[in-house]
NUTORNU-506150 format. One record per residue (C-alpha): x negated, y negated, z. Coordinates in steps of 0.001 Angstrom, whole numbers, plus 500000, padded with zeros to 6 digits. Example, Ala and Ser with C-alpha at 12.3 -4.5 7.8 and 13.67 -1.06 7.14 Angstrom:
<nodes>
((487700; 504500; 507800))
((486330; 501060; 507140))
</nodes>
This chain:
<nodes>
((500000; 500000; 500000))
((497031; 497624; 500264))
((496729; 497512; 496479))
((500405; 497105; 495666))
((503473; 495397; 496990))
((507068; 496426; 496466))
((509183; 493574; 495263))
((512878; 493332; 494813))
((513867; 492975; 491205))
((516657; 490695; 490048))
((518901; 493734; 489769))
((518686; 494076; 493550))
((516789; 497388; 493529))
((513461; 498044; 495201))
((511867; 500038; 492446))
((508915; 498487; 490690))
((505450; 498460; 492262))
((503556; 495307; 491296))
((499805; 495240; 491524))
((498216; 492235; 493105))
((496911; 489739; 490591))
((493376; 490627; 489609))
((490903; 487858; 490319))
((488578; 486520; 487645))
((485250; 487608; 489099))
((483122; 485298; 486948))
((484978; 482312; 488446))
((484455; 483641; 491979))
((480722; 484096; 491350))
((480196; 480624; 489867))
((482298; 478994; 492578))
((480416; 480922; 495247))
((477072; 479903; 493763))
((477925; 476201; 493799))
((479187; 476483; 497379))
((475866; 477989; 498433))
((473903; 475320; 496553))
((476091; 472583; 498010))
((474966; 473579; 501502))
((471380; 472908; 500416))
((472180; 469256; 499777))
((474002; 468879; 503092))
((471153; 470624; 504900))
((468692; 468251; 503248))
((470773; 465290; 504405))
((470605; 466437; 508016))
((467133; 467927; 508291))
((464731; 466613; 505672))
((462587; 463806; 507031))
((462671; 461771; 503829))
((466478; 461856; 503606))
((466610; 459192; 506312))
((464453; 456840; 504234))
((465183; 457183; 500503))
((467137; 459091; 497882))
((465396; 462093; 496295))
((466269; 460680; 492862))
((464241; 457519; 493534))
((461473; 458077; 490989))
((459171; 455617; 492732))
((459023; 457805; 495848))
((460146; 461345; 495039))
((458299; 464389; 493718))
((459377; 466953; 491140))
((460436; 469637; 493630))
((462385; 467210; 495791))
((464092; 465723; 492729))
((465274; 469129; 491559))
((466365; 470007; 495098))
((468846; 467185; 494659))
((469521; 467635; 490948))
((470587; 471270; 491260))
((473272; 470221; 493735))
((474739; 467866; 491125))
((476459; 470937; 489730))
((478572; 471492; 492821))
((481308; 468852; 492676))
((482057; 468887; 488920))
((481976; 472670; 488673))
((484153; 473102; 491750))
((486732; 470562; 490540))
((486682; 472045; 487028))
((487291; 475522; 488461))
((490049; 474092; 490669))
((491797; 473019; 487473))
((491446; 476526; 486014))
((492791; 477989; 489261))
((495758; 475611; 489136))
((496634; 476946; 485688))
((496279; 480578; 486768))
((498261; 479867; 489934))
((501098; 478487; 487838))
((501420; 481435; 485457))
((504148; 483061; 487570))
((505598; 479783; 488821))
((507950; 477294; 487293))
((506560; 473831; 486556))
((508550; 472524; 489515))
((507095; 475142; 491863))
((503548; 474480; 490668))
((504000; 470713; 490965))
((505295; 471105; 494528))
((502311; 473249; 495438))
((499819; 470809; 493897))
((501388; 467792; 495617))
((501603; 469387; 499048))
((498118; 470867; 498834))
((496780; 467516; 497634))
((498312; 465729; 500616))
((496885; 468407; 502934))
((493388; 467964; 501491))
((493533; 464176; 501892))
((494496; 464685; 505542))
((491636; 467176; 505969))
((489143; 464651; 504587))
((490277; 461898; 506932))
((490720; 463991; 510073))
((488760; 467250; 510020))
((485824; 466595; 507701))
((485182; 463067; 508974))
((485001; 464437; 512506))
((482580; 467134; 511352))
((480375; 464516; 509731))
((480168; 462265; 512796))
((481247; 464285; 515885))
((482731; 460953; 516972))
((486375; 461211; 518061))
((486905; 457461; 517630))
((486448; 457873; 513848))
((484272; 454782; 513335))
((483129; 455869; 509853))
((485123; 457824; 507288))
((483644; 458843; 503940))
((486080; 459811; 501195))
((484235; 462580; 499382))
((484963; 465638; 497267))
((487888; 467064; 499280))
((489658; 463707; 499099))
((489019; 463554; 495359))
((490379; 467060; 494820))
((493497; 466127; 496765))
((494146; 463053; 494621))
((493418; 465018; 491441))
((495924; 467709; 492407))
((498645; 465150; 493020))
((498014; 463550; 489617))
((497817; 466979; 487945))
((501260; 467748; 489381))
((502592; 465093; 487010))
((500338; 465933; 484070))
((501481; 469560; 483867))
((504817; 468414; 482454))
((503058; 467024; 479374))
((502111; 468877; 476215))
((498828; 470768; 476671))
((497167; 468867; 473813))
((498123; 465571; 475426))
((496696; 466695; 478781))
((493450; 467619; 477020))
((493353; 464245; 475293))
((493837; 462422; 478600))
((491113; 464532; 480188))
((488607; 463761; 477442))
((489431; 460041; 477476))
((488921; 459856; 481245))
((485653; 461817; 481144))
((484172; 460130; 478082))
((485715; 456681; 478292))
((485552; 455631; 481929))
((481993; 454313; 481522))
((483478; 451485; 479464))
((484664; 450154; 482834))
((481210; 450104; 484445))
((480816; 446337; 484154))
((484244; 445558; 485549))
((484280; 444749; 489268))
((486858; 443548; 491777))
((485348; 441352; 494462))
((486401; 441276; 498087))
((487962; 443941; 500250))
((491644; 443389; 499583))
((494241; 445833; 498289))
((493272; 445345; 494633))
((489598; 445920; 495435))
((490493; 449100; 497323))
((492618; 450409; 494461))
((489801; 449719; 492000))
((487339; 451435; 494310))
((489559; 454494; 494534))
((489677; 454575; 490749))
((486148; 453725; 489686))
((483712; 451928; 491990))
((482241; 453207; 495304))
((482649; 450644; 498066))
((483051; 450240; 501822))
((486123; 448798; 503512))
((486670; 447902; 507152))
((490061; 448824; 508587))
((490143; 447641; 512201))
((487391; 449507; 514020))
((486936; 452053; 511204))
((484759; 451693; 508122))
((486045; 453644; 505117))
((483537; 454420; 502380))
((485082; 455449; 499060))
((482226; 457589; 497736))
((484217; 459617; 495185))
((486275; 457342; 492894))
((488803; 459622; 491267))
((489332; 458443; 487680))
((486752; 460726; 485990))
((487417; 463552; 488454))
((491057; 463597; 487343))
((489736; 464179; 483847))
((487509; 467037; 485009))
((490366; 468823; 486795))
((492722; 468264; 483859))
((490072; 469710; 481527))
((489847; 472775; 483752))
((493627; 473134; 483694))
((493646; 473036; 479892))
((490886; 475646; 479686))
((492667; 477854; 482204))
((494526; 479562; 479368))
((491205; 481085; 478264))
((491215; 483128; 481476))
((494746; 484459; 481073))
((494782; 488262; 481087))
((496237; 488265; 477565))
((493392; 486202; 476102))
((490751; 488140; 474162))
((487585; 488335; 476345))
((485170; 488190; 473407))
((486868; 485097; 472019))
((486731; 483515; 475479))
((482997; 484167; 475751))
((482337; 482683; 472324))
((484401; 479578; 473063))
((482744; 479008; 476429))
((479291; 479419; 474903))
((480109; 477113; 472001))
((481583; 474391; 474194))
((478831; 474697; 476814))
((475952; 474579; 474341))
((477613; 471712; 472455))
((477932; 469740; 475713))
((474225; 470160; 476494))
((473214; 469152; 472952))
((475500; 466123; 473100))
((473909; 465146; 476421))
((470427; 464988; 474907))
((471649; 463191; 471776))
((473431; 460467; 473760))
((470570; 460223; 476245))
((468071; 459801; 473407))
((469980; 456782; 472087))
((470119; 455405; 475667))
((473113; 453205; 474859))
((476255; 454768; 476312))
((477271; 457494; 478702))
((475551; 456436; 481914))
((475064; 453039; 483610))
((471473; 454019; 484445))
((469185; 454018; 481403))
((466171; 456304; 481320))
((462704; 454796; 480992))
((459235; 456052; 480124))
((457342; 456910; 483312))
((453660; 457364; 484157))
((453757; 461070; 483307))
((455785; 463239; 480885))
((457292; 465169; 483798))
((458631; 462015; 485419))
((459883; 460735; 482067))
((461897; 463961; 481848))
((463176; 463356; 485392))
((464276; 459896; 484285))
((466260; 461475; 481447))
((467972; 463819; 483920))
((468535; 461085; 486493))
((472214; 460499; 485757))
((474904; 458843; 487857))
((477203; 460837; 490145))
((479242; 458074; 491815))
((481396; 457990; 489778))
((480312; 460894; 487550))
((479192; 459492; 484210))
((479903; 461124; 480865))
((476293; 462320; 480733))
((476516; 463669; 484275))
((479532; 465776; 483346))
((477962; 466987; 480113))
((474770; 468231; 481774))
((476641; 469905; 484643))
((479816; 471307; 483063))
((478006; 472409; 479902))
((475605; 474833; 481650))
((478443; 475950; 483944))
((480492; 477055; 480935))
((477476; 478904; 479535))
((477040; 480739; 482841))
((480763; 481577; 482954))
((480426; 483094; 479494))
((477343; 485129; 480429))
((478996; 486485; 483572))
((482339; 487237; 481944))
((483131; 490927; 482098))
((479901; 491919; 483827))
((480352; 494297; 486770))
((479450; 492972; 490187))
((476127; 494032; 491664))
((475055; 493851; 495298))
((473974; 490212; 494937))
((476887; 488800; 492911))
((479345; 490680; 495131))
((478060; 488714; 498108))
((478037; 485435; 496206))
((481655; 486029; 495168))
((482668; 486224; 498840))
((481860; 482527; 499208))
((483785; 481854; 495998))
((486900; 483490; 497407))
((486808; 481488; 500641))
((485538; 478057; 499483))
((487713; 475824; 501652))
((487003; 477821; 504803))
((483293; 477825; 503984))
((483207; 474103; 503243))
((484775; 473007; 506507))
((482920; 475472; 508721))
((479506; 474800; 507176))
((479801; 471069; 507916))
((480351; 471737; 511617))
((477626; 474401; 511749))
((475071; 472099; 510100))
((475932; 469193; 512387))
((475708; 471419; 515461))
((472315; 472684; 514262))
((471249; 469057; 513764))
((472083; 468375; 517422))
((469888; 471318; 518416))
((467168; 470083; 516067))
((467287; 466617; 517604))
((466837; 468078; 521086))
((463915; 470230; 519942))
((462308; 467190; 518308))
((462574; 465153; 521535))
((465517; 463039; 520403))
((468659; 462596; 522459))
((471504; 464952; 521559))
((473897; 462014; 521435))
((471840; 460421; 518677))
((473711; 462841; 516431))
((477074; 461391; 517473))
((477310; 458953; 514593))
((479020; 455606; 514200))
((477799; 455012; 510653))
((475867; 456824; 507950))
((472902; 458925; 509049))
((470391; 456841; 507115))
((471700; 453693; 508814))
((471367; 455058; 512348))
((468266; 453436; 513935))
((467879; 456164; 516563))
((467382; 458762; 513833))
((464641; 456970; 511932))
((461641; 459301; 511942))
((463720; 462413; 512621))
((463501; 465391; 510314))
((461320; 468185; 509032))
((459462; 469080; 505863))
((461212; 470514; 502829))
((460110; 474090; 503518))
((461730; 474000; 506966))
((464837; 472464; 505421))
((465104; 475354; 502973))
((464684; 477869; 505804))
((467516; 476237; 507762))
((469709; 476274; 504640))
((469135; 479983; 504058))
((469765; 480719; 507730))
((473071; 478841; 507723))
((474278; 480590; 504555))
((473373; 484004; 505972))
((475160; 483132; 509225))
((478311; 482080; 507357))
((478496; 485151; 505123))
((480214; 487534; 507601))
((482628; 484764; 508638))
((483600; 484124; 505016))
((483884; 487858; 504359))
((486228; 488225; 507309))
((488373; 485268; 506219))
((488480; 486473; 502606))
((489707; 489882; 503738))
((492226; 488367; 506140))
((493568; 486079; 503437))
((493915; 488848; 500875))
((495682; 491110; 503368))
((498116; 488489; 504649))
((498655; 485889; 501928))
((501913; 487482; 500768))
((503434; 487139; 504240))
((501720; 483984; 505539))
((502411; 481168; 503072))
((500039; 478708; 504754))
((497040; 480754; 503643))
((497588; 479562; 500069))
((496522; 476102; 501273))
((493154; 477464; 502405))
</nodes>
């Protein structure tokens, strides 16, 4: 009975055994991989000494290894949001448009609440909520609410909107709204990162949503490729073609250095750093070039993994991909708790890690941190620690989702 459920047919008879919907394992593996990599960036933020002084993409101060430690994590947000769009399509196969829209709206509202209340607390450990950063979970929530309306449109129109938002939003880069009023906040939510002070709380809009809506809508449109009725070989070919084309287009546009990213690349003192300058694209908000060089390789990897049987390694990676929300929230609290322990071991006060602003703006933490090797060791340790927890939650969710509706929101 664990593999099937008996469902009452419209005739009123309990007759037909329905197998549980088979998961797309390539999606689970890619999602799990980006969740693991994402923890590297968050670990670096907490534990790497240089993270409290400068960005790893600052070519005047970084090194090649540190740059790529940051660059590899660029894949996390766009790939996760793209896959969320695919999942929304697959989730809606056996739902009416109204049912899917209701789910997307309610889950979107839930995720916005989680960002403000649960994730912000995990980032600061400060119950007065003096600093709230609106990041990827917030953006996914907004995108889901917007997608709830888009699903009623023709699929070709949704695709057109997605491509316009992804490719065209950089036309707005030179448009700014001054001040901190309502119009400035709305514009920040759409396109420009900015801080706002609401009473005793500072709200930092780090993830403007306009291009992210396009990324999720693109994923929704491509979700049909992963329908069980779609030919697997055709899917692989399409994913490879689109992915390779995206990477080629990235290098063509970057070579012209005219459009696609507000930050132009420049010739550096060495060929390696000139190449880093080419790759040094803008994430906030994600530029056209940023999305091309992240989503393109992701589609190639999806194609290469499609249909391959799981091995001992990918089976473990897929566990994280089946419990991404649980993993995301828990890993933030685990990393922050470890940072408290690290501060004590490094002769800082534990309460220095109770934050009232961003970590790099906290005077008491200047000088704190470890080398990059230690940072990597902490990252690996945290991921290994979280694996059995995610495995337990994945199993619990799969065993109880049909009877406990709230699990679909996790």
